[in-house]
C-alpha positions in Angstrom: -180.4 72.3 165.5 -182.6 69.5 164.3 -186.2 70.0 165.5 -184.9 71.7 168.6 -182.3 68.9 169.2 -178.7 70.3 169.5 -177.1 67.6 167.3 -173.7 69.2 167.0 -173.5 69.8 170.8 -174.6 66.2 171.3 -171.6 65.0 169.3 -169.4 66.6 172.0 -171.6 65.8 175.0 -171.8 62.0 174.3 -168.0 61.3 174.5 -167.7 63.7 177.4 -170.3 61.8 179.4 -168.6 58.6 178.5 -165.3 59.9 179.8 -166.9 60.8 183.1 -168.5 57.4 183.3 -165.2 55.7 182.5 -163.4 57.6 185.3 -166.2 56.7 187.8 -166.4 53.1 186.8 -165.1 50.5 189.2 -163.5 48.1 186.8 -162.0 48.1 183.3 -164.7 45.9 181.8 -167.4 48.4 182.7 -165.1 51.2 181.5 -164.8 49.6 178.1 -168.5 49.2 177.8 -169.0 52.9 178.5 -166.3 53.7 176.0 -167.7 51.6 173.2 -171.2 52.8 173.9 -170.1 56.5 173.7 -167.9 55.9 170.6 -170.6 54.0 168.7 -173.3 56.4 169.6 -171.1 59.3 168.5 -170.2 57.5 165.2 -173.9 57.0 164.5 -174.6 60.7 165.3 -171.8 61.8 163.0 -173.3 59.7 160.1 -176.7 61.2 160.8 -175.1 64.6 160.7 -173.5 63.8 157.3 -176.9 62.5 156.1 -178.7 65.7 157.2 -176.0 68.0 155.6 -177.4 69.7 152.5 -174.7 69.6 149.8 -176.6 72.0 147.6 -176.8 74.7 150.3 -173.9 77.1 151.0 -173.0 78.5 154.4 -173.2 77.2 157.9 -175.8 74.5 158.7 -177.2 73.1 161.9 -175.9 76.1 163.7 -176.3 76.6 167.5 -175.7 80.0 169.1 -176.0 80.7 172.8 -175.0 83.8 174.7 -174.4 83.9 178.4 -172.5 86.2 180.8 -171.3 88.3 177.9 -169.8 85.2 176.1 -171.0 83.3 173.1 -171.1 79.6 172.3 -171.4 79.0 168.5 -171.1 75.8 166.6 -172.1 74.6 163.2 -171.0 72.7 160.1 -170.2 73.6 156.5 -168.0 72.3 153.7 -164.8 73.0 155.5 -165.4 70.7 158.5 -168.2 68.2 157.6 -165.8 65.4 156.5 -163.5 65.7 159.5 -166.2 64.9 162.1 -167.1 61.4 160.8 -163.3 60.8 160.4 -162.8 61.6 164.1 -165.6 59.4 165.4 -164.6 56.5 163.1 -161.0 56.5 164.2 -162.0 56.8 167.8 -164.1 53.6 167.5 -161.2 51.8 165.7 -158.7 52.9 168.4 -161.0 51.5 171.1 -161.3 48.2 169.2 -157.5 48.1 168.8 -157.2 48.8 172.6 -158.9 45.5 173.4 -156.0 43.7 171.6 -153.3 45.4 173.7 -152.1 45.9 177.2 -154.1 49.2 177.3 -157.3 47.2 177.6 -157.0 47.4 181.4 -155.9 51.1 181.5 -158.8 53.3 182.5 -156.8 56.5 182.1 -155.9 55.6 178.5 -159.5 54.7 177.6 -160.8 57.9 179.2 -158.2 60.0 177.4 -159.2 58.6 174.0 -162.8 59.6 174.6 -161.8 63.0 176.0 -159.7 63.7 173.0 -162.6 62.9 170.7 -164.7 65.5 172.6 -161.9 68.1 172.2 -161.5 67.5 168.4 -165.2 67.6 167.6 -165.4 70.8 169.7 -162.6 72.4 167.8 -163.8 71.3 164.4 -167.3 72.7 164.9 -166.4 75.9 166.7 -167.6 79.1 165.0 -166.0 81.4 167.6 -162.3 82.1 167.5 -161.8 81.9 171.3 -163.9 78.8 171.5 -161.6 77.1 169.0 -158.5 78.3 170.9 -159.8 77.1 174.3 -160.5 73.7 172.8 -156.9 73.7 171.4 -155.6 74.4 174.9 -157.7 71.5 176.3 -156.3 69.3 173.7 -152.9 69.3 175.5 -154.3 67.4 178.5 -155.2 64.1 176.8 -152.2 64.2 174.5 -149.7 64.7 177.3 -151.4 62.1 179.5 -151.5 59.6 176.7 -147.8 60.2 175.9 -146.6 59.9 179.5 -149.0 57.1 180.6 -149.0 54.9 177.5 -145.8 55.9 175.8 -142.7 53.7 175.3 -139.1 54.4 176.3 -137.5 56.2 179.2 -137.5 59.6 177.3 -141.3 59.9 177.1 -141.5 62.6 179.8 -138.9 64.7 178.1 -140.7 64.2 174.8 -144.0 65.4 176.4 -142.1 68.5 177.7 -140.8 69.2 174.3 -144.2 68.7 172.8 -145.6 71.3 175.3 -143.0 73.8 174.3 -143.8 73.5 170.6 -147.5 73.5 171.0 -147.4 76.1 173.7 -145.6 78.5 171.4 -148.1 77.8 168.6 -151.0 78.5 170.9 -149.5 81.8 172.0 -149.0 82.9 168.4 -152.6 81.8 167.6 -154.0 83.7 170.6 -152.2 86.8 169.6 -153.5 86.5 166.0 -157.1 86.0 167.2 -156.8 89.0 169.5 -155.5 91.2 166.7 -158.4 89.9 164.5 -161.0 90.8 167.1 -159.6 94.1 168.1 -158.9 95.0 164.5 -162.6 95.8 164.0 -163.1 98.0 167.0 -161.7 101.1 165.4 -164.2 100.6 162.5 -167.3 101.1 164.7 -167.7 97.4 165.3 -168.1 95.9 168.7 -165.4 93.5 170.0 -166.3 90.0 168.7 -164.6 86.7 168.2 -167.5 85.4 166.0 -166.1 83.9 162.8 -169.0 84.9 160.6 -168.9 88.5 161.7 -165.2 88.7 161.2 -165.5 87.2 157.7 -168.2 89.6 156.7 -166.2 92.6 157.9 -162.7 91.5 157.0 -162.2 94.5 154.8 -162.0 96.7 157.9 -159.2 94.7 159.6 -155.8 96.3 160.5 -152.4 94.7 160.8 -153.4 92.0 158.4 -149.8 90.9 157.6 -148.9 90.5 161.3 -152.1 88.5 161.9 -151.3 86.3 158.9 -147.8 85.6 160.2 -149.0 84.8 163.7 -151.7 82.4 162.5 -149.7 80.7 159.8 -146.8 80.0 162.0 -149.0 79.0 164.9 -151.0 76.5 162.8 -147.8 75.3 161.0 -146.7 73.8 164.3 -149.9 71.9 164.4 -149.9 70.5 160.9 -146.8 70.1 161.2 -145.2 72.0 158.3 -141.4 72.1 157.8 -139.5 73.6 159.6 -141.9 73.5 162.6 -142.1 69.7 162.6 -139.4 68.8 165.3 -141.9 67.4 167.8 -143.7 64.9 165.7 -140.9 62.2 165.0 -140.0 62.2 168.7 -143.6 61.9 169.8 -144.2 59.1 167.3 -141.0 57.2 168.4 -141.6 57.4 172.1 -145.4 57.7 172.1 -147.9 54.9 171.6 -149.3 53.7 168.2 -152.7 53.2 169.9 -153.2 56.9 170.3 -151.5 58.0 167.2 -154.5 57.7 164.9 -156.4 60.1 167.0 -153.3 62.4 167.1 -153.3 62.3 163.3 -156.8 63.7 163.2 -155.5 66.4 165.5 -152.8 67.1 162.9 -155.4 67.6 160.3 -156.9 70.2 162.6 -154.0 72.5 161.8 -154.7 72.3 158.1 -158.4 72.9 158.8 -157.6 75.9 160.9 -155.7 77.5 157.9 -158.7 76.8 155.7 -161.1 78.2 158.3 -159.3 81.2 159.9 -156.6 82.3 157.4 -157.9 81.9 153.9 -161.4 83.4 154.3 -160.4 86.2 156.8 -157.1 87.3 155.2 -157.5 86.4 151.5 -155.4 89.4 150.2 -152.4 88.7 152.5 -152.7 85.0 151.8 -152.2 85.8 148.1 -149.1 87.9 148.8 -147.4 85.2 150.8 -148.2 82.4 148.4 -144.5 82.1 147.2 -143.3 81.8 150.8 -145.7 79.0 151.6 -144.9 77.3 148.3 -141.2 77.2 149.3 -142.0 75.8 152.7 -144.3 73.2 151.2 -141.8 72.0 148.6 -139.0 71.9 151.2 -141.2 69.9 153.5 -142.3 67.4 150.8 -138.7 66.5 149.9 -137.3 66.8 153.4 -139.9 64.5 154.9 -139.6 62.0 152.0 -135.8 61.9 152.2 -135.8 61.4 156.0 -138.5 58.7 155.7 -136.2 56.7 153.4 -133.4 56.8 156.0 -135.4 55.6 159.0 -135.1 52.2 160.6 -137.8 52.9 163.2 -141.2 52.4 161.5 -142.9 55.0 163.7 -140.4 57.7 162.8 -140.7 56.7 159.2 -144.4 57.2 159.3 -143.9 60.6 161.1 -141.6 61.9 158.3 -144.0 60.6 155.7 -146.7 62.7 157.3 -144.4 65.7 157.2 -143.9 65.1 153.5 -147.6 64.8 152.9 -148.3 68.1 154.8 -146.1 69.9 152.3 -148.3 68.7 149.5 -151.5 69.5 151.3 -150.6 73.0 152.3 -149.6 73.9 148.7 -153.0 72.7 147.6 -154.6 75.1 150.0 -152.5 78.0 148.7 -153.4 77.4 145.0 -156.2 80.0 145.3 -158.6 77.9 143.2 -161.4 75.3 143.7 -159.3 72.4 142.4 -156.4 72.8 144.8 -158.5 73.4 147.9 -161.0 70.6 147.2 -158.2 68.2 146.4 -156.3 69.2 149.6 -159.4 68.8 151.9 -160.3 65.4 150.4 -156.7 64.2 150.3 -156.2 65.2 153.9 -159.1 62.9 154.8 -157.6 60.0 152.8 -154.1 60.6 154.2 -155.5 60.7 157.7 -157.2 57.3 157.2 -154.2 55.8 155.5 -151.7 56.8 158.1 -154.1 55.7 160.9 -154.4 52.3 159.3 -150.6 51.9 159.0 -150.2 53.0 162.7 -152.8 50.5 163.8 -151.0 47.8 161.9 -147.6 48.8 163.4 -149.2 48.9 166.8 -150.4 45.4 166.5 -147.0 44.2 165.3 -145.4 46.0 168.2 -147.7 44.2 170.7 -146.4 40.9 169.4 -142.7 41.6 168.8 -142.1 44.4 171.2 -140.0 46.3 168.6 -140.6 49.0 166.1 -137.2 48.6 164.4 -137.5 47.4 160.8 -134.2 45.3 160.8 -135.6 43.2 163.6 -138.8 42.4 161.8 -139.5 40.3 158.7 -141.5 37.4 157.4 -144.7 38.4 159.2 -147.1 38.2 156.3 -148.2 34.6 156.7 -148.9 34.9 160.4 -150.4 38.4 160.3 -152.1 38.5 156.9 -155.0 40.9 157.8 -152.5 43.3 159.4 -150.2 43.1 156.4 -153.0 43.8 154.0 -154.2 46.7 156.0 -150.7 48.2 155.9 -150.4 47.6 152.2 -153.8 49.1 151.3 -153.0 52.1 153.5 -149.5 52.6 152.0 -150.9 52.4 148.5 -153.5 55.0 149.4 -150.8 57.6 149.9 -149.4 56.9 146.4 -151.0 59.5 144.1 -151.0 57.5 140.9 -153.9 56.1 138.8 -155.6 53.1 140.4 -154.9 54.1 144.0 -157.6 55.4 146.4 -156.0 58.8 146.7 -155.7 59.5 143.0 -159.0 61.4 142.4 -158.2 63.8 145.2 -154.5 64.1 144.2 -155.5 64.7 140.6 -157.6 67.7 141.7 -154.9 69.0 143.9 -152.2 68.7 141.2 -154.6 70.3 138.6 -154.9 73.3 141.0 -151.1 73.4 141.4 -150.6 73.4 137.6 -153.2 76.2 137.2 -151.5 78.4 139.7 -147.8 77.5 139.7 -147.2 75.5 136.5 -146.1 72.0 135.6 -142.6 72.2 137.2 -144.0 72.6 140.7 -146.6 69.8 140.1 -144.0 67.4 138.9 -141.7 68.2 141.9 -144.6 67.6 144.3 -145.4 64.3 142.5 -141.7 63.2 142.9 -141.7 64.1 146.6 -144.9 62.1 147.1 -143.5 59.1 145.2 -140.4 59.1 147.4 -142.5 59.1 150.6 -144.8 56.4 149.3 -141.8 54.3 148.2 -140.5 54.5 151.8 -143.8 53.1 153.1 -144.0 50.3 150.5 -140.3 49.4 151.2 -141.1 49.2 154.9 -144.0 46.9 154.1 -141.6 44.7 152.1 -139.0 44.5 154.9 -141.5 43.9 157.7 -143.9 41.4 156.1 -142.2 39.8 153.0 -138.4 39.4 153.6 -137.2 36.6 155.7 -136.6 37.2 159.4 -132.9 37.5 160.1 -133.1 37.6 163.9 -135.2 35.3 166.1 -137.9 36.8 168.3 -140.5 35.3 170.6 -143.5 34.4 168.4 -147.0 35.7 169.3 -148.9 32.9 171.1 -151.4 31.3 168.6 -154.0 30.6 171.3 -154.3 34.4 172.0 -154.5 35.3 168.3 -157.4 37.8 168.2 -158.3 37.1 164.5 -161.8 38.4 164.4 -161.1 41.8 165.9 -158.0 42.2 163.9 -159.9 41.5 160.7 -162.7 43.9 161.8 -160.1 46.7 162.2 -158.4 45.8 158.8 -161.7 45.5 156.9 -163.3 48.6 158.4 -160.3 50.9 157.8 -159.6 49.4 154.4 -163.2 49.6 153.2 -163.6 53.2 154.3 -160.4 54.1 152.5 -161.5 52.4 149.3 -165.0 53.8 149.3 -163.7 57.3 150.1 -161.0 57.2 147.5 -162.8 55.6 144.6 -166.3 57.2 145.2 -165.3 60.8 145.8 -168.3 62.5 144.1 -170.5 62.9 147.2 -167.6 64.1 149.3 -166.6 66.7 146.7 -170.3 67.9 146.6 -170.2 68.4 150.3 -167.2 70.7 150.2 -167.7 72.4 146.9 -169.8 75.4 148.0 -167.4 76.4 150.8 -164.3 76.1 148.6 -166.0 78.2 145.9 -166.9 80.8 148.4 -163.3 81.0 149.6 -162.0 81.2 146.1 -164.2 84.2 145.3 -162.7 86.2 148.1 -159.2 86.5 146.6 -158.9 90.0 145.3 -156.0 89.6 142.9 -157.1 86.3 141.3 -160.6 87.4 140.8 -159.5 90.7 139.3 -157.2 89.0 136.7 -159.3 87.9 133.7 -156.7 85.1 133.0 -157.5 83.6 136.4 -161.3 84.2 136.3 -162.0 80.5 136.3 -159.6 79.7 139.3 
């Protein structure tokens, strides 16, 4: 709390109240005002939270703990989640601004779902209680399914929503089982039944069935990330869903990676070391599989989905490097990848609103008439390219250094090749959509309705945040360094080996 004010809870309460107000409003104009008010207030609160966060202080900060009817409510921030909260609030504001340029501007259900999803994501990112996190994950299904069915495209969107529920439902069941094993694993060691994350972390040495717990949690969270081969739902959701809600979905995807950092690595460090080779194999397979499939796509939404799958392979290997470099690079790069993919999806969504197609062969020559959108797509695509001079290089350099320290140069080079392939697919899509001449005629977007100012606001905001985050990474690394160091000190094998003492 800040002087008795529950700042973290307020970050959840503001969009929740805005959601209720949107549903109760009588017209869409009033609903949009409530939505923008809630989103902007939450964005300011998240920036205030970031300003209050002490980068030189380890552990949980701004904690709030309440017990009632035998249950506990526990929230707080530390280096693992502090960067994801402003990312969530920023993308929610950008999605709402995007909404005013589309047919969803008059859809109260869509607007309410965006704010409700923001509430759920912030609740999950700040939860310091395992069951609290799981319940937020269950609630996440509601806005995602409603957005997919109500605002999706194509006649198969209901089937896609059903498939999505099957995938995520299975993941939630595995996660629940893992959390229950974690909580009951301490009972036989004279500890009371608890789902409190800090208590479980401090007493993790007493846990039983650690390997089973690790498998349940890793596979459950892998569906969320999505990590190959648990990725089947994402390309279909991207193809038949709506680009307007996709940026928020992408923050939700980062919730899967965050969950591994929060609940797997600190609570099960010994087992995580034993399974490093298995996760490495999945990550490498995903990095190349996603990149190869991205190169073969003619639907830009599916291309972006497979690029995300490729990026997930890179990020998860960074987490399983068991050193500061890898984990810090993975957390920071997940932030940059999330912003970049959101920027590309916003650009694709605006192009779809004008041309009513997401198929690359039907597009072309759009740079002159859509300059701000084209530049947003280009900057975002370059941000996923982990070479010197791009916004993602500092974070990727850290991650690859961690990979070299743990797995050697061969793995690092393989990951770099996979990343280059995925980034090439995105840059090739930019060339085909915006530079090459249009081969097929389509109805041009009416010039009199061209919303230049709002388009440029989206492009400048997203591009500027990407550039500042990528090129000025020092403060963000300071914010996460204490938590990554604490996680690294918990690995029994790596800390016992003198050759890895610095990892």
